[in-house]
C-alpha positions as a printed NumPy array, in Angstrom:
array([[   1.731,  -31.213,  -96.414],
       [   4.216,  -31.575,  -99.264],
       [   7.737,  -30.878,  -98.057],
       [  11.153,  -30.633,  -99.668],
       [  14.285,  -31.12 ,  -97.557],
       [  17.529,  -29.828,  -99.051],
       [  20.41 ,  -31.899,  -97.679],
       [  20.369,  -35.418,  -96.223],
       [  22.961,  -35.202,  -93.462],
       [  22.053,  -35.936,  -89.851],
       [  19.59 ,  -33.058,  -89.565],
       [  18.023,  -33.313,  -93.005],
       [  17.603,  -37.078,  -92.884],
       [  16.021,  -37.079,  -89.421],
       [  13.816,  -34.088,  -90.229],
       [  12.51 ,  -35.487,  -93.507],
       [  12.007,  -38.977,  -92.143],
       [  10.12 ,  -37.883,  -89.024],
       [   7.857,  -35.536,  -90.987],
       [   7.094,  -38.369,  -93.421],
       [   6.362,  -40.694,  -90.524],
       [   3.717,  -38.255,  -89.254],
       [   1.839,  -38.415,  -92.574],
       [   3.449,  -35.768,  -94.795],
       [   4.892,  -36.334,  -98.257],
       [   8.594,  -35.528,  -98.171],
       [  11.187,  -35.322, -100.948],
       [  14.757,  -35.186,  -99.65 ],
       [  17.305,  -33.701, -102.058],
       [  21.001,  -34.538, -102.238],
       [  23.725,  -34.219, -104.883],
       [  25.3  ,  -37.641, -104.175],
       [  23.757,  -40.108, -106.65 ],
       [  24.963,  -43.22 , -104.823],
       [  23.669,  -41.919, -101.501],
       [  20.265,  -41.114, -102.993],
       [  19.982,  -44.601, -104.475],
       [  20.925,  -46.276, -101.201],
       [  18.448,  -44.167,  -99.263],
       [  15.646,  -45.073, -101.667],
       [  16.599,  -48.703, -101.037],
       [  16.18 ,  -48.122,  -97.306],
       [  19.909,  -48.048,  -96.496],
       [  21.043,  -45.164,  -94.33 ],
       [  24.624,  -43.825,  -94.389],
       [  24.833,  -42.988,  -90.667],
       [  24.297,  -44.819,  -87.408],
       [  21.354,  -43.297,  -85.553],
       [  19.174,  -45.52 ,  -83.332],
       [  15.654,  -45.99 ,  -84.709],
       [  16.231,  -44.083,  -87.931],
       [  16.728,  -46.962,  -90.363],
       [  13.322,  -48.503,  -89.648],
       [  11.583,  -45.136,  -90.038],
       [  13.32 ,  -44.536,  -93.384],
       [  12.27 ,  -47.948,  -94.673],
       [   8.717,  -47.453,  -93.462],
       [   8.46 ,  -44.063,  -95.131],
       [   9.894,  -45.318,  -98.409],
       [   7.56 ,  -48.351,  -98.432],
       [   4.556,  -46.112,  -97.777],
       [   5.551,  -43.791, -100.616],
       [   5.624,  -40.766,  -98.325],
       [   9.432,  -40.479,  -98.271],
       [  11.548,  -40.188, -101.408],
       [  15.127,  -39.214, -102.109],
       [  16.045,  -37.382, -105.274],
       [  18.769,  -35.559, -107.183],
       [  16.149,  -33.316, -108.833],
       [  16.037,  -30.242, -106.612],
       [  13.909,  -28.258, -109.064],
       [  11.117,  -30.84 , -109.103],
       [  11.155,  -31.194, -105.322],
       [  11.029,  -27.418, -104.848],
       [   8.26 ,  -26.957, -107.398],
       [   6.041,  -29.531, -105.716],
       [   6.635,  -28.436, -102.116],
       [   4.694,  -26.044,  -99.927],
       [   7.501,  -25.855,  -97.347],
       [  11.206,  -26.216,  -98.111],
       [  13.58 ,  -27.061,  -95.267],
       [  17.201,  -26.023,  -95.792],
       [  19.337,  -28.584,  -93.946],
       [  22.739,  -28.24 ,  -95.62 ],
       [  26.01 ,  -28.063,  -93.734],
       [  27.674,  -24.938,  -92.383],
       [  31.213,  -26.229,  -91.737],
       [  33.883,  -24.005,  -90.182],
       [  35.484,  -21.555,  -92.587],
       [  39.092,  -20.422,  -92.54 ],
       [  38.206,  -17.15 ,  -90.757],
       [  36.568,  -18.955,  -87.819],
       [  32.994,  -18.339,  -88.892],
       [  30.661,  -20.84 ,  -90.539],
       [  30.924,  -21.476,  -94.272],
       [  27.599,  -20.236,  -95.614],
       [  28.171,  -21.109,  -99.258],
       [  25.931,  -24.208,  -99.191],
       [  23.092,  -22.36 ,  -97.501],
       [  23.244,  -19.393,  -99.858],
       [  23.433,  -21.651, -102.91 ],
       [  20.354,  -23.537, -101.698],
       [  18.217,  -20.445, -101.126],
       [  19.29 ,  -18.912, -104.439],
       [  18.277,  -22.12 , -106.21 ],
       [  14.916,  -22.009, -104.43 ],
       [  14.304,  -18.396, -105.449],
       [  15.221,  -19.038, -109.073],
       [  13.121,  -22.206, -109.282],
       [   9.876,  -21.521, -107.435],
       [   6.819,  -20.47 , -109.391],
       [   4.298,  -20.492, -106.537],
       [   4.434,  -19.082, -102.967],
       [   6.737,  -21.042, -100.643],
       [   7.711,  -21.189,  -96.999],
       [  11.496,  -21.464,  -96.746],
       [  12.588,  -22.922,  -93.421],
       [  16.16 ,  -22.477,  -92.232],
       [  16.977,  -25.66 ,  -90.308],
       [  20.745,  -25.39 ,  -90.797],
       [  22.65 ,  -23.781,  -87.939],
       [  23.314,  -20.305,  -89.284],
       [  24.768,  -17.068,  -87.88 ],
       [  22.499,  -14.599,  -86.162],
       [  21.052,  -12.338,  -88.842],
       [  20.976,  -14.973,  -91.613],
       [  17.206,  -14.849,  -92.117],
       [  17.407,  -11.186,  -93.051],
       [  20.201,  -11.9  ,  -95.528],
       [  18.299,  -14.826,  -97.029],
       [  15.177,  -12.727,  -97.402],
       [  17.111,   -9.976,  -99.193],
       [  18.853,  -12.394, -101.56 ],
       [  15.6  ,  -14.102, -102.49 ],
       [  13.766,  -10.825, -103.032],
       [  16.48 ,   -9.844, -105.509],
       [  15.899,  -13.053, -107.48 ],
       [  12.127,  -13.568, -107.474],
       [   8.84 ,  -11.674, -107.311],
       [   6.967,  -14.774, -106.109],
       [   5.777,  -14.371, -102.489],
       [   7.612,  -16.352,  -99.804],
       [   8.245,  -16.494,  -96.087],
       [  11.581,  -17.181,  -94.385],
       [  11.222,  -19.135,  -91.155],
       [  14.03 ,  -19.819,  -88.687],
       [  13.554,  -23.27 ,  -87.151],
       [  16.803,  -24.325,  -85.452],
       [  17.337,  -27.98 ,  -84.633],
       [  18.017,  -29.271,  -81.127],
       [  18.833,  -32.884,  -81.949],
       [  21.377,  -34.902,  -80.008],
       [  23.268,  -37.413,  -82.132],
       [  22.435,  -40.847,  -80.779],
       [  18.95 ,  -39.708,  -79.705],
       [  17.909,  -37.59 ,  -82.689],
       [  14.719,  -39.463,  -83.578],
       [  13.431,  -39.318,  -80.011],
       [  14.403,  -35.647,  -79.752],
       [  12.45 ,  -34.843,  -82.916],
       [   9.365,  -36.837,  -81.996],
       [   9.328,  -35.763,  -78.331],
       [  10.985,  -32.341,  -78.364],
       [  11.839,  -30.233,  -75.325],
       [  10.72 ,  -27.303,  -77.42 ],
       [  10.257,  -26.229,  -81.024],
       [  11.5  ,  -22.742,  -81.829],
       [   9.958,  -20.958,  -84.805],
       [  11.338,  -17.587,  -85.868],
       [   9.042,  -15.604,  -88.13 ],
       [   7.843,  -12.1  ,  -88.934],
       [   4.4  ,  -12.895,  -87.546],
       [   2.237,  -15.632,  -86.032],
       [   0.473,  -15.861,  -89.38 ],
       [   3.76 ,  -16.556,  -91.165],
       [   4.565,  -19.285,  -88.63 ],
       [   1.134,  -20.951,  -88.785],
       [   1.915,  -23.652,  -91.357],
       [   5.134,  -24.691,  -89.596],
       [   3.339,  -24.748,  -86.237],
       [   0.808,  -27.12 ,  -87.81 ],
       [   3.604,  -29.379,  -89.069],
       [   4.899,  -29.858,  -85.54 ],
       [   1.497,  -30.288,  -83.897],
       [   1.572,  -34.134,  -84.041],
       [   4.643,  -34.055,  -81.795],
       [   2.897,  -31.847,  -79.21 ],
       [   0.041,  -34.115,  -78.105],
       [   0.879,  -33.947,  -74.384],
       [   1.646,  -30.245,  -74.213],
       [   2.426,  -27.43 ,  -76.597],
       [   6.091,  -26.458,  -76.455],
       [   6.155,  -24.423,  -79.646],
       [   7.753,  -21.021,  -79.158],
       [   7.172,  -18.41 ,  -81.843],
       [   9.524,  -15.439,  -81.854],
       [  11.331,  -13.203,  -84.333],
       [  13.931,  -14.729,  -86.662],
       [  16.953,  -13.177,  -84.99 ],
       [  15.941,  -14.371,  -81.533],
       [  15.381,  -17.896,  -82.873],
       [  18.85 ,  -17.933,  -84.42 ],
       [  20.433,  -16.747,  -81.185],
       [  18.473,  -19.331,  -79.165],
       [  20.259,  -22.099,  -81.052],
       [  23.739,  -20.663,  -80.611],
       [  23.1  ,  -19.659,  -77.025],
       [  21.887,  -23.133,  -76.08 ],
       [  24.899,  -24.935,  -77.515],
       [  27.346,  -22.379,  -76.143],
       [  25.927,  -22.718,  -72.634],
       [  26.06 ,  -26.527,  -72.73 ],
       [  29.644,  -26.42 ,  -73.99 ],
       [  30.53 ,  -23.957,  -71.228],
       [  29.112,  -26.297,  -68.569],
       [  31.268,  -29.124,  -69.913],
       [  34.429,  -27.036,  -69.97 ],
       [  33.735,  -25.71 ,  -66.472],
       [  33.358,  -29.23 ,  -65.101],
       [  36.543,  -30.323,  -66.861],
       [  38.433,  -27.434,  -65.275],
       [  36.944,  -28.382,  -61.903],
       [  37.913,  -32.027,  -62.437],
       [  41.527,  -31.073,  -63.151],
       [  41.474,  -29.028,  -59.953],
       [  40.058,  -32.029,  -58.075],
       [  42.953,  -34.174,  -59.316],
       [  45.44 ,  -31.767,  -57.78 ],
       [  43.489,  -31.098,  -54.6  ],
       [  42.609,  -34.735,  -53.892],
       [  38.826,  -34.349,  -54.271],
       [  36.536,  -36.78 ,  -56.106],
       [  34.72 ,  -34.992,  -58.91 ],
       [  32.089,  -37.757,  -59.008],
       [  30.95 ,  -36.748,  -55.524],
       [  31.297,  -33.048,  -56.307],
       [  29.088,  -33.482,  -59.376],
       [  26.349,  -35.095,  -57.311],
       [  26.523,  -32.337,  -54.723],
       [  26.352,  -29.617,  -57.345],
       [  23.605,  -31.278,  -59.38 ],
       [  21.228,  -31.414,  -56.417],
       [  21.   ,  -27.627,  -56.519],
       [  17.844,  -26.937,  -58.538],
       [  19.447,  -23.779,  -59.921],
       [  22.188,  -25.934,  -61.468],
       [  20.643,  -29.35 ,  -62.15 ],
       [  22.487,  -32.581,  -62.994],
       [  22.744,  -32.341,  -66.804],
       [  26.059,  -31.743,  -68.573],
       [  28.083,  -31.948,  -65.372],
       [  30.038,  -35.048,  -66.362],
       [  33.759,  -34.373,  -66.782],
       [  35.744,  -36.182,  -69.439],
       [  38.171,  -35.783,  -72.29 ],
       [  36.372,  -32.864,  -73.91 ],
       [  33.494,  -32.39 ,  -76.308],
       [  33.559,  -33.032,  -80.034],
       [  31.102,  -33.521,  -82.871],
       [  29.772,  -31.184,  -85.499],
       [  27.941,  -28.761,  -83.192],
       [  29.59 ,  -27.547,  -80.009],
       [  33.067,  -26.603,  -81.308],
       [  31.678,  -24.996,  -84.452],
       [  28.785,  -23.222,  -82.772],
       [  30.871,  -21.757,  -79.957],
       [  33.293,  -20.405,  -82.549],
       [  30.416,  -19.274,  -84.76 ],
       [  28.792,  -17.222,  -82.028],
       [  32.114,  -15.651,  -81.086],
       [  32.738,  -14.838,  -84.769],
       [  29.389,  -13.082,  -85.157],
       [  29.996,  -11.168,  -81.924],
       [  33.311,   -9.858,  -83.281],
       [  31.522,   -8.605,  -86.377],
       [  29.257,   -6.662,  -84.017],
       [  32.251,   -5.214,  -82.172],
       [  32.073,   -7.533,  -79.153],
       [  34.614,   -9.919,  -77.63 ],
       [  32.823,  -12.815,  -75.892],
       [  35.669,  -13.838,  -73.609],
       [  33.812,  -16.673,  -71.925],
       [  33.296,  -18.436,  -75.253],
       [  36.98 ,  -18.147,  -76.135],
       [  37.834,  -19.708,  -72.78 ],
       [  35.26 ,  -22.487,  -73.266],
       [  36.832,  -23.728,  -76.484],
       [  40.394,  -23.164,  -75.212],
       [  39.683,  -25.338,  -72.171],
       [  38.164,  -27.978,  -74.421],
       [  41.162,  -28.126,  -76.741],
       [  43.44 ,  -28.55 ,  -73.744],
       [  41.173,  -31.175,  -72.18 ],
       [  41.461,  -33.434,  -75.214],
       [  45.125,  -33.944,  -74.309],
       [  44.669,  -34.607,  -70.581],
       [  44.76 ,  -38.405,  -70.829],
       [  47.911,  -38.208,  -72.943],
       [  49.641,  -36.219,  -70.209],
       [  48.395,  -38.562,  -67.501],
       [  49.804,  -41.508,  -69.418],
       [  53.168,  -39.937,  -70.226],
       [  53.523,  -38.816,  -66.615],
       [  53.387,  -42.509,  -65.792],
       [  55.299,  -44.038,  -68.74 ],
       [  57.542,  -41.181,  -69.849],
       [  57.445,  -38.849,  -72.821],
       [  59.021,  -41.383,  -75.207],
       [  56.438,  -44.1  ,  -75.891],
       [  58.579,  -46.019,  -78.39 ],
       [  57.968,  -49.72 ,  -77.897],
       [  54.734,  -49.102,  -75.988],
       [  51.313,  -50.265,  -77.178],
       [  48.272,  -48.207,  -76.236],
       [  44.749,  -49.635,  -76.51 ],
       [  41.958,  -47.153,  -77.27 ],
       [  38.311,  -47.965,  -76.589],
       [  35.979,  -45.501,  -78.258],
       [  36.618,  -43.366,  -81.342],
       [  33.214,  -41.716,  -81.908],
       [  32.903,  -38.352,  -80.19 ],
       [  30.027,  -39.735,  -78.08 ],
       [  28.164,  -43.05 ,  -77.719],
       [  25.304,  -44.15 ,  -80.007],
       [  26.764,  -42.475,  -83.079],
       [  29.416,  -43.219,  -85.689],
       [  30.389,  -39.543,  -85.957],
       [  34.108,  -38.892,  -85.366],
       [  34.179,  -35.203,  -86.275],
       [  36.284,  -33.293,  -83.71 ],
       [  36.415,  -36.502,  -81.651],
       [  38.801,  -36.386,  -78.656],
       [  40.038,  -39.858,  -79.609],
       [  41.58 ,  -38.473,  -82.791],
       [  43.579,  -35.92 ,  -80.803],
       [  44.79 ,  -38.596,  -78.376],
       [  45.724,  -41.02 ,  -81.134],
       [  47.71 ,  -38.313,  -82.907],
       [  49.591,  -37.513,  -79.699],
       [  50.336,  -41.163,  -78.915],
       [  51.612,  -41.841,  -82.427],
       [  53.813,  -38.727,  -82.352],
       [  55.329,  -39.972,  -79.081],
       [  56.295,  -43.262,  -80.763],
       [  53.536,  -45.554,  -79.497],
       [  51.718,  -48.284,  -81.374],
       [  47.96 ,  -47.768,  -81.133],
       [  45.253,  -50.442,  -81.282],
       [  41.681,  -49.117,  -81.306],
       [  38.069,  -50.258,  -81.244],
       [  34.66 ,  -48.586,  -81.492],
       [  31.261,  -50.33 ,  -81.734],
       [  29.963,  -48.191,  -84.617],
       [  32.609,  -45.761,  -85.88 ],
       [  35.1  ,  -48.191,  -87.438],
       [  34.278,  -47.36 ,  -91.071],
       [  34.721,  -43.631,  -90.464],
       [  37.867,  -44.304,  -88.427],
       [  39.414,  -46.293,  -91.301],
       [  38.798,  -43.431,  -93.7  ],
       [  40.331,  -40.935,  -91.279],
       [  43.216,  -42.917,  -89.758],
       [  44.026,  -45.224,  -92.682],
       [  46.869,  -47.578,  -91.744],
       [  48.388,  -45.515,  -88.923],
       [  46.42 ,  -47.437,  -86.28 ],
       [  45.502,  -51.098,  -85.843],
       [  41.696,  -50.993,  -85.942],
       [  40.121,  -54.185,  -84.595],
       [  36.592,  -55.567,  -84.896],
       [  36.393,  -57.067,  -81.412],
       [  36.645,  -54.961,  -78.276],
       [  39.191,  -57.141,  -76.448],
       [  41.432,  -57.604,  -79.498],
       [  42.553,  -54.001,  -78.95 ],
       [  44.161,  -55.121,  -75.683],
       [  46.603,  -57.642,  -77.158],
       [  50.042,  -56.761,  -75.807],
       [  48.869,  -53.338,  -74.578],
       [  50.802,  -51.515,  -71.891],
       [  47.803,  -49.317,  -71.129],
       [  44.09 ,  -49.072,  -71.916],
       [  42.505,  -45.654,  -72.503],
       [  38.699,  -45.425,  -72.491],
       [  37.69 ,  -42.387,  -74.539],
       [  33.978,  -42.847,  -75.357],
       [  31.427,  -43.959,  -72.767],
       [  29.803,  -46.798,  -74.715],
       [  27.683,  -48.96 ,  -72.399],
       [  29.667,  -52.111,  -73.185],
       [  32.767,  -50.555,  -71.601],
       [  31.121,  -50.254,  -68.194],
       [  31.29 ,  -53.935,  -67.216],
       [  34.515,  -55.705,  -68.151],
       [  35.542,  -59.335,  -68.532],
       [  38.511,  -58.956,  -66.23 ],
       [  39.943,  -62.392,  -67.026],
       [  40.164,  -61.42 ,  -70.682],
       [  41.535,  -57.975,  -69.876],
       [  44.335,  -59.314,  -67.703],
       [  45.214,  -62.211,  -70.016],
       [  45.533,  -59.987,  -73.077],
       [  47.264,  -56.896,  -71.67 ],
       [  50.984,  -56.691,  -71.023],
       [  50.697,  -53.777,  -68.624],
       [  48.318,  -52.936,  -65.804],
       [  47.48 ,  -49.292,  -66.49 ],
       [  43.896,  -48.145,  -67.046],
       [  43.093,  -44.563,  -68.047],
       [  39.364,  -43.909,  -67.784],
       [  38.604,  -40.769,  -69.778],
       [  34.879,  -40.869,  -68.981],
       [  34.873,  -42.159,  -65.393],
       [  32.767,  -45.175,  -66.373],
       [  34.572,  -47.693,  -64.149],
       [  34.952,  -48.076,  -60.411],
       [  38.473,  -47.135,  -59.319],
       [  38.204,  -49.57 ,  -56.413],
       [  37.23 ,  -52.471,  -58.686],
       [  40.032,  -51.701,  -61.128],
       [  42.58 ,  -51.62 ,  -58.313],
       [  41.173,  -54.844,  -56.842],
       [  41.873,  -56.473,  -60.222],
       [  45.481,  -55.339,  -60.01 ],
       [  45.293,  -52.233,  -62.212],
       [  46.518,  -48.709,  -61.619],
       [  43.493,  -46.521,  -62.255],
       [  43.603,  -42.949,  -63.583],
       [  40.32 ,  -41.154,  -64.159],
       [  39.251,  -37.565,  -64.627],
       [  39.162,  -35.686,  -61.331],
       [  38.986,  -38.792,  -59.166],
       [  41.456,  -37.429,  -56.637],
       [  44.164,  -40.058,  -57.066],
       [  46.966,  -39.959,  -54.48 ],
       [  49.628,  -38.671,  -56.879],
       [  48.446,  -35.597,  -58.819],
       [  49.554,  -35.478,  -62.445],
       [  51.029,  -32.512,  -64.236],
       [  48.582,  -30.982,  -66.734],
       [  50.791,  -29.299,  -69.305],
       [  50.089,  -26.798,  -72.013]])
């Protein structure tokens, strides 16, 4: 099939590349000339395991191209995937301007019947609005399909090629047939394609992310309780996860969720609910807990060192919002760094993949180092914020020789408290039931 993909962010780039890798001819459209050139040269602008090789393979085979010419890509395509961003707007809802501009361009350009596939995360009811806008601009037949993405950054290629499920929202099975066929190569073991109406497909996306975010916030609340009560949340998590009604996924406490999906999608669903006259109180609490949780390690540290951190050096390991990505959007590390700097501390930070994005965001306010242990030079405390694998086993001789202090704040519970204490460090995790409960303020 000939496919056009509008937008080459995380979703658009993975979608276009994986469809090209399964034998389709894909033209990915973007407005950034430099980005388009680099992509055609096989250079990808994001860190996503496995993606770079697939891009290069698709470009070499001639099945994957990147272009500035949206009109040509639209004219040649049978299916057009809209994968542009829907960033938060000032009123709390998603900014739909990029989506609406894309579908209006499609309607004004197409001369033959098209299938327009909404891959962007959009508010419930968007398909109906898109259909109405396009009908006002063209008499050429078209179908609007809702096909939400369920890709985890850091595992997006695997998620696309081996999906838990593919959700297709359409007016009929016949309308969904061509998109079902597109996904059939990824369903060789069993068919997990769910066809439903557009509105239900849109709500499936928001509902999934909101529930996962709620699980995280619940476990963070429980971990803070465990700190005060003297329980070990690591053991509690295992006990809870063995219940088949609950399961073990998304029960890991930490310093809060970030990224481009959970915060925005929880707010987006709540925003749409308000427009329908509903107040989804659980969602408001989910994001409120998360905002508070991003500051927990700051309060743990200042409980130990005092509110004035002037003259103190804090080492940060991990800036990306999660491992295996360079994405720092809504990252808890940014909140912590801001709080430490405001309290007078000097901050030294390291991340395996997010350094370029961190430099653009933090500029010269933080000492960003290229080697993990360089962040520890003269540090009074180490704060682990992202659970990169290389932070799980430490060179303790290097840690102790470089650090001035002996305080370790483990925001992802990746280390053994007993081992840290055996090496002469005071250990503070999330919900590990330390002897002296800290005060969680705010």
